[in-house]
C-alpha positions as CSV (number, residue, x, y, z in Angstrom):
1,M,0.0,0.0,0.0
2,T,1.2,3.5,-0.9
3,L,-0.1,6.4,1.1
4,Q,1.0,9.8,-0.3
5,I,0.5,12.5,2.4
6,D,0.7,16.2,1.7
7,Y,0.5,18.6,4.7
8,E,-0.8,21.9,3.4
9,T,-1.6,23.9,6.4
10,D,0.3,26.0,8.9
11,R,-1.6,24.5,11.8
12,E,0.2,21.7,13.5
13,I,-1.9,18.6,14.3
14,G,0.4,17.4,17.0
15,I,0.0,13.7,16.5
16,E,1.9,11.0,14.5
17,Y,-0.5,11.5,11.6
18,E,1.6,9.6,9.0
19,E,1.9,6.5,11.1
20,L,-1.8,6.7,12.2
21,A,-3.1,7.2,8.7
22,E,-1.1,4.3,7.4
23,K,-2.5,2.0,10.1
24,V,-6.1,3.1,9.5
25,V,-5.8,2.9,5.7
26,Q,-4.3,-0.6,5.9
27,K,-6.9,-1.8,8.4
28,V,-9.8,-0.7,6.2
29,L,-8.2,-2.3,3.2
30,D,-7.8,-5.5,5.1
31,M,-11.3,-5.4,6.6
32,E,-12.8,-4.9,3.1
33,G,-10.8,-7.7,1.6
34,C,-8.8,-5.6,-0.9
35,P,-6.8,-8.2,-2.9
36,Y,-4.5,-5.5,-4.5
37,D,-1.7,-3.2,-3.4
38,A,-3.5,0.1,-3.3
39,Q,-2.5,3.8,-3.7
40,V,-4.2,6.6,-1.8
41,N,-3.5,10.3,-1.6
42,L,-4.2,12.2,1.6
43,V,-4.1,16.0,1.9
44,L,-4.2,17.6,5.3
45,T,-5.4,21.2,4.9
46,D,-7.5,23.9,6.5
47,N,-11.1,25.0,6.4
48,E,-10.4,27.7,3.8
49,E,-9.0,25.2,1.3
50,I,-11.7,22.6,2.0
51,E,-14.4,25.3,1.4
52,R,-12.7,26.4,-1.9
53,V,-12.7,22.8,-3.2
54,N,-16.3,22.3,-1.9
55,T,-17.4,25.3,-3.8
56,E,-15.5,24.3,-7.0
57,F,-16.6,20.7,-7.1
58,R,-19.8,20.4,-5.1
59,E,-21.2,24.0,-5.1
60,I,-21.2,23.9,-1.3
61,H,-20.0,27.2,0.1
62,A,-18.8,25.9,3.4
63,P,-16.0,23.8,4.8
64,T,-16.6,20.1,5.6
65,D,-14.4,17.8,7.7
66,V,-13.4,15.6,4.8
67,L,-13.7,15.3,1.0
68,S,-13.2,12.0,-0.7
69,F,-12.6,11.6,-4.4
70,P,-12.9,8.0,-5.4
71,M,-11.3,6.8,-8.6
72,I,-13.4,3.7,-8.9
73,P,-17.2,3.8,-9.5
74,F,-18.0,0.8,-7.3
75,E,-21.6,-0.4,-8.0
76,T,-21.4,-2.5,-4.8
77,P,-19.1,-1.3,-2.1
78,A,-15.7,-3.1,-2.1
79,D,-16.7,-5.4,-5.0
80,Y,-13.5,-5.5,-6.9
81,A,-14.9,-7.2,-9.9
82,I,-15.2,-3.8,-11.6
83,V,-11.4,-3.4,-11.5
84,E,-10.7,-6.8,-12.9
85,E,-12.4,-5.8,-16.1
86,D,-10.6,-2.5,-16.5
87,Q,-6.9,-2.1,-16.0
88,S,-7.2,1.7,-16.1
89,Y,-7.8,1.6,-12.4
90,F,-4.2,0.6,-11.8
91,D,-1.0,2.6,-11.8
92,L,0.9,1.7,-14.9
93,D,4.3,1.9,-13.2
94,T,3.5,0.2,-9.8
95,D,0.4,-1.9,-10.6
96,E,-1.2,-0.5,-7.5
97,L,-5.0,0.0,-7.4
98,L,-5.7,3.7,-7.6
99,L,-8.4,4.3,-5.0
100,G,-8.5,8.0,-4.9
101,D,-7.9,11.2,-3.0
102,I,-8.8,12.3,0.5
103,M,-8.8,15.8,1.9
104,I,-9.1,16.4,5.7
105,S,-9.4,19.7,7.4
106,V,-7.1,19.9,10.4
107,D,-9.2,22.8,11.7
108,K,-12.2,20.4,11.7
109,V,-10.2,17.6,13.4
110,F,-9.6,19.9,16.4
111,A,-13.2,21.4,16.4
112,Q,-14.9,18.0,16.2
113,A,-12.6,16.3,18.7
114,E,-13.6,19.0,21.2
115,E,-17.3,18.9,20.2
116,Y,-17.5,15.1,20.5
117,G,-15.3,14.9,23.6
118,H,-12.6,12.7,22.3
119,S,-8.9,13.0,21.4
120,V,-7.5,14.6,18.2
121,T,-6.0,11.2,17.4
122,R,-9.4,9.5,17.6
123,E,-11.0,12.2,15.4
124,F,-8.3,12.1,12.8
125,C,-8.4,8.3,12.6
126,F,-12.2,8.3,12.4
127,L,-12.0,10.7,9.4
128,V,-9.4,8.6,7.7
129,A,-11.5,5.5,8.1
130,H,-14.6,7.3,7.0
131,S,-12.9,8.6,3.9
132,M,-11.4,5.2,3.0
133,L,-14.9,3.7,3.1
134,H,-16.1,6.3,0.7
135,L,-13.2,5.5,-1.6
136,L,-14.3,1.9,-1.5
137,G,-17.9,2.8,-2.6
138,Y,-19.7,3.2,0.8
139,D,-22.0,6.1,1.5
140,H,-24.3,7.3,4.2
141,M,-27.2,8.9,2.2
142,T,-29.8,6.6,3.8
143,P,-30.1,5.6,7.4
144,E,-29.2,2.0,6.5
145,E,-26.1,3.0,4.7
146,A,-25.1,5.3,7.6
147,V,-25.4,2.4,10.1
148,V,-23.2,0.2,7.9
149,M,-20.5,2.9,7.7
150,E,-20.7,3.7,11.4
151,N,-20.2,0.1,12.3
152,K,-17.3,-0.4,9.9
153,Q,-15.6,2.8,11.2
154,R,-16.1,1.7,14.8
155,T,-14.8,-1.8,14.1
156,A,-11.6,-0.5,12.4
157,L,-10.8,1.9,15.2
158,D,-11.6,-0.7,17.9
159,E,-9.4,-3.3,16.3
160,L,-6.6,-0.7,16.2
161,G,-7.2,0.2,19.9
162,I,-8.0,3.8,19.0
163,T,-10.6,5.0,21.5
164,R,-11.5,8.3,23.0
């Protein structure tokens, strides 16, 4: 697994974000039975940049905690049959599965950790797990989908020993 991380904000997060992100990304890939080496890009940024990207791509004029840009249009979450039929989902040089890009607002990590009463580490890891599930085709547009995502996020963090 290759995780490319770009840190594009002046605000220091104050945790071992690279190590934590790698653990969470790998845990989600393992839980979801990904049979390929995968490539994910993660950008840590601020509310201003998240709002700019939200405005440009989603016509939402506000910052959100995360943005996920999946490369694979999974019809069924984590059903890898789609990539077996189309080699364009793989990096030509590394043969890694190109899952997509994640943006996380460091500002929101701090705000939500305080709001929900848990650590910055837990909030950051939660957002990475949440975003990874989006890259694998999961969503939370219906109550049923939300429950599935929440359970998977909780399981990933519990299995990594990342609690409040």
